[in-house]
C-alpha positions as CSV (number, residue, x, y, z in Angstrom):
1,M,90.1,95.3,251.6
2,R,93.6,96.0,250.1
3,L,96.2,94.9,252.6
4,W,99.8,94.9,251.3
5,Q,103.1,96.6,251.8
6,F,106.7,96.2,250.7
7,G,109.8,96.5,252.8
8,R,113.2,95.1,253.4
9,L,114.6,92.5,255.8
10,Q,116.3,94.4,258.6
11,G,118.8,92.0,260.1
12,K,116.5,89.4,261.7
13,K,113.5,91.6,262.0
14,I,110.5,92.5,259.7
15,K,108.8,95.8,260.0
16,I,105.0,95.7,260.0
17,D,103.3,99.1,259.5
18,K,100.2,99.9,261.5
19,E,98.0,100.2,258.4
20,L,98.7,96.6,257.7
21,G,99.2,95.2,261.2
22,D,96.2,96.7,263.0
23,P,93.4,95.0,260.9
24,L,95.1,91.7,261.5
25,G,95.8,92.2,265.2
26,L,99.5,92.2,264.7
27,V,100.2,95.1,267.0
28,N,102.8,95.9,269.7
29,G,102.5,93.4,272.6
30,S,100.5,90.8,270.6
31,Q,101.6,87.2,270.6
32,V,102.2,86.0,267.1
33,F,102.4,82.4,265.9
34,S,104.5,81.8,262.8
35,T,105.4,79.1,260.3
36,M,107.7,79.0,257.3
37,F,107.5,77.3,253.9
38,R,110.0,76.8,251.1
39,Y,108.6,76.5,247.6
40,D,110.7,74.9,244.8
41,Y,110.0,75.1,241.1
42,G,112.2,74.8,238.1
43,G,115.4,74.8,240.1
44,A,114.4,78.0,241.9
45,S,113.4,78.4,245.6
46,S,111.2,80.9,247.3
47,Y,110.2,81.4,250.9
48,E,107.0,82.4,252.7
49,I,106.5,83.2,256.4
50,V,103.0,83.1,257.7
51,L,102.0,85.1,260.8
52,S,98.8,85.1,262.8
53,T,97.6,85.9,266.3
54,F,95.7,82.7,266.2
55,G,97.7,79.6,266.6
56,P,97.1,76.2,265.0
57,E,96.1,74.5,268.2
58,N,94.1,71.4,267.7
59,Y,91.6,72.2,270.4
60,R,90.4,75.4,268.7
61,Q,87.4,75.3,266.4
62,L,87.6,78.5,264.5
63,C,84.7,79.2,262.1
64,Q,83.7,82.0,259.8
65,L,80.2,83.2,260.7
66,T,78.1,85.4,258.6
67,I,74.9,86.7,260.2
68,H,72.3,88.5,258.2
69,M,70.1,90.9,260.2
70,I,67.4,93.5,259.9
71,D,68.9,97.0,260.2
72,R,67.1,97.9,263.4
73,P,68.2,98.7,267.0
74,G,68.8,95.5,268.9
75,A,69.8,93.3,265.9
76,C,73.4,93.0,267.0
77,A,72.3,92.5,270.6
78,Q,70.1,89.5,269.6
79,A,72.8,87.9,267.5
80,S,75.5,88.4,270.1
81,K,73.3,87.1,273.0
82,F,72.6,83.9,271.0
83,L,76.3,83.3,270.7
84,A,77.1,84.4,274.2
85,D,74.6,82.0,275.7
86,R,76.4,79.2,274.0
87,N,80.0,80.3,275.0
88,V,80.9,81.2,271.4
89,D,83.8,83.6,271.5
90,I,83.6,86.3,268.9
91,L,87.2,87.1,267.7
92,N,87.6,89.5,264.8
93,S,84.5,90.8,263.1
94,V,83.1,93.5,260.9
95,S,79.5,94.8,260.7
96,L,78.3,96.3,257.5
97,S,74.9,98.0,256.7
98,T,74.3,96.7,253.2
99,I,70.9,98.4,252.8
100,P,70.6,101.2,255.4
101,G,67.4,100.9,257.4
102,V,66.6,97.5,255.9
103,A,69.4,94.9,256.1
104,M,72.9,94.4,257.5
105,T,75.5,91.7,257.6
106,W,77.8,90.8,260.5
107,R,80.9,88.8,259.5
108,M,83.1,87.3,262.1
109,L,85.8,84.8,263.1
110,A,84.4,82.9,266.1
111,D,85.9,80.2,268.4
112,L,83.6,77.3,269.1
113,S,86.0,75.5,271.4
114,Y,83.8,76.0,274.5
115,Y,80.6,75.1,272.6
116,G,80.8,72.1,270.4
117,E,80.4,71.2,266.7
118,P,79.5,73.9,264.1
119,E,76.4,71.9,262.8
120,E,75.0,71.9,266.4
121,L,75.2,75.7,266.5
122,R,73.4,75.9,263.2
123,S,70.7,73.5,264.4
124,E,70.2,75.4,267.6
125,F,69.8,78.7,265.7
126,E,67.1,77.2,263.5
127,A,65.4,75.7,266.5
128,Q,65.3,78.9,268.5
129,K,64.0,80.8,265.4
130,K,61.0,78.5,265.5
131,Q,60.5,78.0,269.3
132,R,61.3,81.6,270.4
133,P,60.9,83.8,267.3
134,S,60.8,87.0,269.3
135,S,64.4,86.4,270.6
136,L,65.7,86.4,267.0
137,D,63.1,88.4,265.1
138,K,65.8,90.9,264.0
139,V,68.2,88.1,262.9
140,D,67.5,86.6,259.5
141,T,70.0,83.8,258.8
142,L,73.3,82.4,260.0
143,E,75.9,81.0,257.6
144,M,78.9,79.1,258.8
145,S,82.1,77.6,257.4
146,V,85.1,76.1,259.1
147,S,88.1,78.4,259.1
148,R,91.1,77.3,257.1
149,I,93.7,79.2,259.2
150,S,95.3,75.9,260.3
151,D,95.8,74.9,256.7
152,R,98.0,77.9,256.2
153,Y,100.3,76.6,258.9
154,S,100.4,73.0,257.7
155,K,100.0,73.1,253.9
156,G,101.3,76.5,252.7
157,A,100.0,78.6,249.8
158,A,100.6,76.1,246.9
159,V,98.1,73.5,248.0
160,G,97.1,71.3,245.1
161,S,99.9,72.4,242.8
162,K,101.3,69.6,240.7
163,V,104.6,71.4,239.9
164,V,105.5,73.3,243.0
165,K,107.1,71.4,245.8
166,T,106.3,72.7,249.3
167,K,108.5,72.1,252.4
168,Q,107.6,73.3,255.9
169,V,110.5,74.5,258.0
170,K,110.2,72.7,261.4
171,R,110.7,74.6,264.6
172,K,112.0,73.0,267.9
173,Q,109.8,75.4,269.9
174,K,106.5,76.7,268.7
175,A,106.1,79.5,271.3
176,P,104.6,82.7,270.0
177,T,106.8,85.8,269.3
178,V,105.8,89.1,270.8
179,I,105.7,92.1,268.4
180,Q,107.8,95.0,269.7
181,N,108.4,98.4,268.0
182,D,106.1,97.3,265.1
183,E,108.7,94.5,264.3
184,F,108.5,90.8,264.1
185,E,111.8,89.0,265.0
186,L,112.5,85.9,263.0
187,P,112.9,82.6,264.9
188,A,116.4,81.0,264.8
189,E,115.2,78.1,262.6
190,F,113.9,80.5,260.0
191,L,117.1,82.5,259.9
192,A,119.1,79.2,259.4
193,E,116.9,78.3,256.4
194,L,117.3,81.8,254.9
195,K,121.1,81.5,254.7
196,D,121.0,82.7,251.1
197,V,118.8,85.7,251.9
198,K,120.8,88.9,252.5
199,D,120.1,91.7,255.0
200,G,118.1,94.3,253.2
201,Q,116.5,91.9,250.7
202,P,113.0,93.1,249.5
203,L,109.9,91.6,251.2
204,M,106.3,91.6,250.2
205,L,103.7,91.5,253.0
206,V,100.1,90.6,252.1
207,G,97.3,90.4,254.6
208,D,94.4,88.0,254.2
209,H,91.5,89.6,256.1
210,D,89.3,86.5,255.7
211,S,91.7,84.2,257.6
212,Y,93.5,87.0,259.5
213,V,97.0,85.9,258.5
214,L,99.9,87.8,257.1
215,S,102.0,86.3,254.4
216,V,105.6,87.5,254.1
217,T,107.5,86.5,251.0
218,V,111.1,87.1,250.1
219,M,111.6,88.8,246.7
220,D,114.4,88.8,244.2
221,P,117.2,91.2,245.3
222,A,117.1,92.8,241.9
223,A,113.4,93.6,242.0
224,K,112.4,97.2,241.1
225,L,108.8,97.9,242.2
226,A,106.4,100.4,240.8
227,S,102.7,101.1,241.6
228,A,100.2,101.8,238.9
229,S,96.6,102.9,239.1
230,F,94.1,102.8,236.3
231,V,90.5,103.5,235.6
232,I,89.0,100.9,233.3
233,P,85.6,99.7,232.1
234,D,83.7,97.3,234.3
235,K,83.5,94.9,231.4
236,P,84.8,91.4,230.7
237,G,88.4,91.5,229.3
238,A,89.2,95.0,230.6
239,I,91.7,93.8,233.2
240,N,93.3,91.5,230.6
241,R,94.0,94.4,228.2
242,V,96.1,96.2,230.9
243,V,98.0,93.3,232.3
244,D,98.7,91.9,228.8
245,M,100.3,95.1,227.7
246,L,102.4,95.2,230.9
247,A,103.5,91.6,230.2
248,K,104.5,92.5,226.6
249,H,107.0,95.0,228.0
250,G,108.4,92.6,230.6
251,A,106.7,94.1,233.6
252,N,105.7,91.4,236.1
253,V,102.5,91.9,238.1
254,V,103.1,91.3,241.8
255,S,99.9,92.5,243.4
256,L,96.5,93.4,241.9
257,Y,93.4,95.1,243.4
258,T,90.2,96.1,241.8
259,E,87.1,98.1,243.0
260,V,84.0,98.9,241.0
261,L,83.2,102.6,240.8
262,V,80.0,102.4,238.7
263,Y,78.6,98.9,238.0
264,Y,78.9,97.9,234.3
265,E,80.6,101.2,233.6
266,S,83.9,101.8,235.4
267,M,86.3,100.4,238.0
268,T,89.7,101.1,239.5
269,L,92.6,98.8,238.9
270,D,95.6,99.1,241.3
271,I,98.7,97.1,240.4
272,V,102.2,96.7,241.8
273,V,104.7,95.5,239.1
274,D,108.3,94.5,239.1
275,V,109.9,96.5,236.3
276,S,113.5,95.2,236.8
277,K,113.2,93.4,233.4
278,C,111.0,95.9,231.7
279,D,112.2,97.0,228.2
280,L,111.1,100.7,228.9
281,P,111.9,103.2,231.6
282,L,108.9,103.9,233.8
283,P,107.9,107.2,232.2
284,D,108.1,105.6,228.8
285,L,106.1,102.6,229.9
286,R,103.3,105.0,231.1
287,T,103.3,106.8,227.8
288,A,103.1,103.5,225.9
289,L,100.2,102.3,228.1
290,E,98.3,105.6,227.7
291,G,98.8,105.4,223.9
292,V,97.4,101.9,223.6
293,L,94.6,102.3,226.1
294,S,93.4,105.5,224.3
295,Q,92.6,103.3,221.3
296,Q,90.4,100.8,223.3
297,K,86.7,100.9,223.5
298,G,85.4,102.3,226.8
299,R,86.9,104.5,229.5
300,Y,90.6,103.7,230.0
301,W,93.2,106.0,231.5
302,V,96.3,105.9,233.7
303,E,95.8,107.6,237.0
304,S,99.3,107.3,238.3
305,M,102.5,105.3,237.8
306,E,105.5,105.8,240.1
307,P,108.3,103.8,241.7
308,I,108.0,102.3,245.2
309,G,110.8,103.2,247.5
310,L,111.9,100.5,249.9
């Protein structure tokens, strides 16, 4: 799922559009936990603010559960009863029929705080499948992994980097902020750290649907953004041909999203680029791309290329 938007800092508030906020639970009236990181590299600094409706409390045991089921009436009921009987709290989830009438998958973020350890839940599932098969005859398997939401609060986005220095901005009070009028108000400690950031400075907001967090990063004041959509072959190297040409003209890729149309034949490529240092005006950049792509093997074309107004 593509979850991104661009905006500007409005005083001490950040606007979160419903298309981005709703899938992450960042809606009016919701309590939002936040943390902030400063990243330093090569004498330059950048900032990231991480927002989530789930706080980093130590008592919470948040897990990613994936339940594979037979696509029949009662499958979701069996799976949810198994979890309810063990006080497992289903938080955000999505159910997808992968093979209609045959199989489906239910992915969820679940809180095991009132149950116990993840491995115990996995063992109980296997035991019930053997001892009471009829109670889970429409449920095939249960996969589980510990959620890394807390890592985003304590470690930032550059975990493991040997060249980027990460500093977490400490807060005196870690109380949640309530979203009002589709806006998040920055805590005082964040505003104090952002002393070099000006009102109206561009922002990039990217949602991570797997961990249900929103990453807000401060962009260069001189950034000029444009969106570009391509249809390219679903072949190794196809994405590289497009982004390599953009790089040669000085266009910096900010966001990238792909989706297969026909497997092994075609796919869409949606990109947001910063063209502030591009050596061609946007219309000429599109013309240059169309000319080079037309010479490539396979189906390449530019669907659209237009500036993003902030």
